[in-house]
N, C-alpha and C positions, 0 to 999 in steps of 0.2 A: 711739216707744219702743215695741214692744208685748211682751206677754207671753214668756218666754220659754219655747223650745219644746223643748229637750234638758236634759238631766241636766246635763251640761260647763255649758251655758251660765246655764242657773238658779243653777251653783255661783259665775262666774265672776263677774255682774252682782250675787252677793252679797258677795262682797270687794271685788268696787270698789266698793258703796255704800256699803259701813259701813267702809273703809278710810279716804274720805271724812267719813263720818259722826262718825269716831272725835271727832276735837275737841270737838267742841260735845254729841257724844252730851249728856253730863252736865246740861248748862246748861237744852237743848233738854224733857229729862225730871224734870227737879225730881228728879234723882239727888244723891243726899248720905250723905253715912255717920259720921253722927252716932247721938243718942239718937233726933230720930225715920229716919231709915233704916233703925233696926235693929228699929225695933218692923213698922217695913211689910214686912221680910219676915221677922220668926220671923210676925206673922202672917195672913200668906202661905201657905207653909210648916205651920205648923199648921193654917189651913182644908184646905190639899192631905192633910195624914194624918190628918185627923176627933180631932188631937190633939195635945198639947206637942209638941214636937219633945222625944227624950233628946238626947244627946251621941252624936255622930257622932267616930268616933274618923281613917276614913280617906274626902273624899270628893271625887270626882270632875263637878263642872259642863260642860257639858256648851254650846258658845255664851257663850259668860262675859262676853262685852262688853266695857266697861268697868271691870266689877267688882260690881255692884251687891250681888248676892246673894249669892257668894263673900268680900268681903269683911266687911261686914254682917256674914253668915255668923258666919265671922271670932271679932269684934271682941264677936258676941251671944256665943259661949262653947259655940255648937251644936255646927260643927266644932274638930275638935283638928288636924286635919293636911289641906291642899286642892291639887287641882289644877282647875289650869283652862283649856279650848280650844276654841278658837274657830276660825275658819276667815279671821280675819280678825288680820293681823300688826299691821294699825295700831290696831283696839282693844285687842291684848296689849300692845300697849307701852303703854295708855293705862293698862291695868288696870296695870302692874307697876309705875309709876309713883305711879300710888294706893298701893299697896304700902309700898315705901318713904318714900313722906311719913308714911304711918299705924303703920308698924313691925311690919308683917307678912308673915312669908313666904308665898309662893305661887310654885307650878313654873307657869309659862306653859307649854303648849303649842297648836302649828299644828296643831289635824288636822282630820279629815275625822267627822263624830256616826257617819255606814257603814263606816269605817274604821276604829277607834278605834288606837291602838300602844303597850297596855296587857295585860297577859296576863288572863286566864279570873280570877277572885275577887279583883281585883284591892285592892275597896271595895264601903265598906260602906256608901255612898250614893252615886247618881246622879243628878244633879237640873241642872234649868235652869228657864232664865223666859224667856219672850217667843222659844221658838226655832224646836218642832214645827215651827211652822209656813214656818220659810226652808228645810226639810228634805227634798230633791224623794224619796230614796228612803225612806218613815216604814215601812215592815217591817223592811227593813235594822238602819235605825238602830234600832230596838225590838229585836231581837233583840244587839244586839254594847253594847244597855244591860245586857242579863239576862246577856252573857258576862262581863260585864267584873265584876259583883255578883258579891259571897261570897254564900253561901248562907245564908238569910234575909235576909241586904242590903234595904238598902230606895229606891224607886224615888219621883221624888216632880219634875213640870213642873209648877210655873207660870204665868197669865198667854196663856194660848190662844186664839186666836180662833174662839169658837163658831159653826157658817154663818151659822145664824139669826138672833144678833148682830153681825156682820158686816154684816148685809143692814140691819139696825134704824142700825147708827151710819149710816149713809148721809143721812139726816131730819135729824139736828144741822148734818152737817159740810153740806150744800146750802142749810141756810137758815142759816149760818153765811156761808155765800158770799153771798146774794143779803143780807144784812145788813153786808157786808163795810165797801161803801163810808159807810154813814150811821155804826157804830160809829169809826170814822177819825175821822171830821169829830167826834165829843163825844169823840174825845180827843188831838186834833190832830196825829193823825199820820199821817206820807205812806208811801204805797204802796210796798212791799217794789220795790225795784233790788236787779239780779241784777250777776254783772260783766261782763254783755256788756253792759250798760247803761252807753252815749258819758258819761252825768253819774256814771258810776263813775270815770273817767280811765280804761278794762282793755279789752286789745279781746276780744270774746267769743270765750268758753270752746270748745274743737273741740266739745264735746257739748252742747254748751247748744242744748234745742228748744224753738221753740215761745213760750219767750221766757222759760221755765225751764233754773235752775241743773243739766245734769249731778246734781246729787244727789237731786233733788227730781224728776227725769224717776224719776232711780231704784228711788223709795223707793215709787213706782204699782208697781214690776213683781218685786217680791224676793219676797210673800207667796203662797207657789204652795199653801197649803193654808188650811184653815180648814174646822174639825173639827162633828160632833156627838158626843155623849158615847159611843153605842153601836160611835162609830167608833175613840172615842180606848179603847175595852172592848176592842175587836177586837184592835188593832193587840198591845195588851199580853198579851195570853190566846197571842195566836199566837209572840209568844215565849217562852210558859212561866212566864210573871208567874200571878203568884194577888195575892187579896186585893186584889180591883181596885177603886179608889174614886173616881169622876165627883163632883164641885161646884162650883158658879159663883159666879162672883164680878164684882160692876161693872154696874148697871143703868143707873140717874141720874148716877151718878161717870162714870159711864163714856162717857152721854152730853152732859155736863158739857162730860168732858173736851175729847172731839174736838171738839165748837165750840168752845172757847180758843181752842185748838193753829189749829184755819184759822182762826179772825181776826186770830191771830196770823203764821201764813204770811204775809199779807196786808198784813202791816206793818213797817217798818224797825224793828227785836227794839227797838235802840237806843233808838229817838221813845217806846218804849210808857214811862208811868208805873210807877215801883217802885208803887202804888199799886195797877196795875190784875191786874200778877203774884198782892199780898199777896190781891188779894182774890178771883183765882183761884186759887188755893192754898188755905186757908182754905174756898176754898167747897166744891173738890174734896173733901178731907180731910171737912167734912160728913156728901156727900153719900153719900162712904164707910161711914159708921156708922150713915147710914140705911138702906144696899142693906143692912148686914153685919147689925142688929139686927132689923128688920121685914121685908127683899123675901126675902133667901137661905136665909134660913130657911122659904119657906111655896112659891116661886116654884121649879118646874121647872129646873133645870141650864142649859138650852138654850136661854135665855130673855135668858140675863146676857151678857154681848160675853168674857168671859173666863170660861173651862173649867181646872177644876186636875184630874189623874193625882194617885195616887199607887196602888205597890204593894208588890212584893215578892219575891225571889226565892225560890223555896222551900225548907228545911231539908232536905230527901230529896235522896237522887242521882236521877239522869238517870236511871239503870236500874228505878226504883222508880216508875216513871210519867209523872215530869212530862215538858216537853219541854226545858227550859232547852238551847240551844245550849251545846256545849260550849269 
């Protein structure tokens, strides 16, 4: 399957992929809602804002997925009232299940970022994590973000792939694929079998391509953007936002994480020893600290894998010179 060719196709494949991925999404990406999860999310938001976040009374998450940011920010007391949107009903269903289990109240709304079903000036904070690169019409989406923010409200998005960092990430991915057979032998882990493999006892799924499951095929085409710091800055300013701040996050941690995820994708996950997951997780956290303490203050944002952006809607009315959409 090639890259989507139209806006409607981009949306369709994103809905299908995220519906398929929802059930195992948290385990795949190591998402949790304990103390570590709260610290990670708060640290990302702090990095995006350039300061420790104040309490936001009403917040809107774009592309909330299974709830990683919304639920952890609620538990950390950073937001008081949350609305979570996504185009995937599967993701929102998982989020609602977690919210119930954690005793949290979250309004979930299936909605497109480019056409938000909320009145102007509804939210103190509009935020998201790893979502902008899935949106086909970035300009229209930023205009909507600005519209639903109250005057003086805050925008913050984290975890967006940088164009240069995305290219760099291909190096550890390719290296991991070369090393995968030897890695599996060392760990005594069998190669991953897909649903269509006769050994699994299932008929091939209708969308299986080249031995890959439909989910794996779609994962390769749902990302439609990689950003430059100047490009993100331009999108925000064209929407009438001000005090735009762009920063970079994760370099060595990103390489390490992509290499490990590529290795893991080649093996049966149930057959990998728990010690491997523990080592991979601890190594990622260690390199994350190295990036944060040493590399992020020194290197330009464009070299990091993740870009973070924050901005604010002006306090003044649009008639006083701001270009914020009504």
